N, C-alpha and C positions, 0 to 999 in steps of 0.2 A: 132682359133678365138672364137669358142664356149666355150672352156675351160677358155680362158682369160676373156670373158664376165661373166661367172659364178663366177670366182674368184673375179672380181671387184664387183659383186653384193654381194657376201659374205662379202667382206671387207667393202662395203658401209653399210650393216646392222650392222656390228660390230662397225663401227665408230659412227653411230647414237646412239647405246646403250651406248657407252663410253661417248659421249658428253652429253647424257641425265643424266648420273650419276654424272658428274663433278660438276654441281651446288649443288647437295645434299652434296657431299663430302666437298665442300668449305663452305657451311653453317654449317655443323657439326664442321669443324675446327674453324670457326668464333665463334660459340657458346662455344666451349671448351676454346678458348682463353679468351673470356669475363668472363666466370665463374672462370677461374684461376685468372684473375685480381681482380675480386670481392672478392674471398677468401683471397687473399693477403692483399687487402686494409681493409677488415673487421677485420683481425687480428690486424692491426695497430690501427684502431678506437676503437675496443673493449678493447685492452690493455690500451690505453690512457685514456678511460673513467673509467675503473674499478680501475685504479691506481691513478686517480686524477692528471694526468700529467698537468703541467703548463708551460712547456718550449718548446713545439713542434712548434716552430715558422715556420718551413718548411711547415706546413699545409696551411699557407697563400698563397702558390703557387698553391694550388689545390682546396681549398674550396672557391667557387665563391659567394655564398649567403646562408644565413640561415634565415628562416621565422618561427615564432611561431604563429600558428593559435589558438587563445584563445576563449574559450566558457565558460560561467559561468552558472551553474545549481543551482537549489534550493537544500537544504540539502538532499532531497530524490533522487536526480539525475534523475528526471523525467520531469522537466520543465525548460526551458531556463529563465535566469534572464538577461534582457537587450539584446543587440545585440552583436553577435560575432565581433571580430576585429583581426587584424594581426599586428605582431611586426617584421619588416623586417630589416636585416642587410646585407650590402655588403662591399666591400673594399673601396667604394667611397660615400656611403650614408647609412642612417638609419632612423627609424621612429621617433627618438628623436633628440632634439637639446640641447646641441651640439651633432654632429654626433658620434655615437658609431660604429666605423669602425672595420672590421675584419683584424686588422693589426698585430695580434700576436696569438700564439697558446693558450695562457691563455684565451682569450675571446672565441675562437672557441670551445674548450673543455668545458668551463664553460656554454656555451649556449646549447651544445648538451647534457649536463647532467641535464638539467632542468627536474624536476619531472613531471610526467604525471598529477597528481592531487595535488591540494593545497587548503587549507582553504581559503575562500573568505568572506569578510564581512566588515561592517562599512561604506560603501558608500551609495549613494542615491538609488541604485538598490536593496539593501538588502543583506543578507548573503547567503552563499551557498558554492559551490565547483567550483574551477577554473580548467578547463581542458586545458592542453597544448598539442599541436600537432606540434612538432618541425621537420622541413624539411630542409635539406641542399642539394644544388646542387654542385656536386664535379667532378672535372677532375681527372681521374684515376692517382694514384701515381705509379702504376706498368704499365709495357708496354714499347713500343719503347722509347729509350732515346731521340730521336730528338723531341718528343712532350713535353718534360719536361723542367722545369727551368734549364738554363736561356733562353730558347726559349721564345721570346716575339712577334713573328709574330702571329697576331691575326687570320689569315686564318689557319695557322697550328694548333693553339690551338683549334679552333672551329671544326676542323676535327678530333681531338682526342676523345678518348672514354670518355663519360661523363655519370654519373648516378645520381639518386636521392636517398638520404639517409634519412630515417625516424628513429629518436631516441626516444625510450620510456623507461622511468625509473619509475618503479612501485614498491610500497611497497609490502612486503610479506603479501598478503591479506587473507581474510577469505575463499577464494576458495581453500586454501591448507589444511584446517582442518574443522572439524564439529563445527559450531557455538554453538551447544548444549554443547560442552565441557566447554565453558566459560560463560554459563548462570547461574552464581552463585546467582543472585538475585531471582531466582525462588525457592530457598530453604531457610529454616530457618537459621538465622544468627548463625554462629559458629557450624553448623551441619557439619557432615563429607562431605556431598555432596557440601555444601557451600564452605568449605575450599578447597576441591579438585579443584572445578571449578574456584575458585578465584585464585589459583596458576596457573592454565592453562591460565587464563585471563592475568595475569602478564607476563607469558612467551610469549603469543601471542603479547602483546604490545611491549615487548622488540624486538621480531622478526621484527615487523613492523617498528620499529625505526632503527634497525641495519642490516636489510637484505633487499636487493632490487633485483628485477627482471629487467635486462637490455635487451632490444630487439632492434636490428638494422635490419631494413628492407631496402633492396636494390632493386631498380627498374631501368632497363636499356633497351636500351640506351635512353638518353634524346633526344626527337624530337623537332621540332619547336613549339613555344608557350608553352613550358614546359611539353608537353605530353611525355609519356614514352612508350617504346616498350613492347615486351612480356616477356622479361627477368625479373626474380624476385627470391629473396632468402632472408630468414630471419635467423639471428643468435641470440642466446639467451644464457645468463649466469646469475648466481646468484652472487651478490657482497655483501660481508659482510663489515660492518663498517658504520660510520656516514656519511650522506650526508650533507655537510656544505654549507650554503649560505653565499656568500660574494659579493664583487663588485670590479671593477677596480677603482683605485684612481681617484676621481673627477667625477665619474659616478654613483651616488647612485640610479638613476632610471633604471639601467640596471643590475639586479641581475644575478650573476653567481653561479654555483653549482659545488662542487668537492667532490668526495668520499675521505674519510680518512680511508684507509683500516685497520689501527692499532688503530683507536679511536672508542670507543663504548660509548653510553649514556644509562642511566637508564630511561626508559619511565615512565611518570607520571601515 
């Protein structure tokens, strides 16, 4: 009996240790699965944006909403001009009338490719720089098949893995080279330094017009009221080519942007 009691005690301690480790292992497995899903989805979005894809209509099954949080600054980027506002789009509503709905991949990629900074001027608030912060709420494209289209059970969809995607498209800016290289006005006209720095200035302008830094930031999972959990990852790439502004037919108030990888412009 003594031996049996000792054996049961040893087994009891072992079971407690095993049960204590199980939640840790399950959390690690969950984190790995979510990171794998994010890596796969990020590849789809990054390739679609950098290639200017216009026909990925399957994205309408996963992108639930896109919101552009707009802030206008003065030319020095130090003071606000007017009040910030938001421009929201869903599959059933939008901030403009007629509604600009997320009914095709053309609109989704066009909105996600919106440049981070744009010139702003000519209205009552004065001129400056418009800053765009584009955020999308997305149901994962990768993962268990029963969660995906044509599944239309709202309860099943809500239990699926959802993340928040922030898209930033920035020009190749002055933080990549020394601004002194382009300060040609500080030297006499037609001097060697003036010509050299003038050439650098033209190269820098061409780079800003034809080379962009694309950053996709993923935060997950999406919690009630739009909050996000502790998961986060950022993907980044450089895209060469012209960023073309256009719009869907009949919707001039909703600009869309697409990269043209084989088209380059000469900056003024």
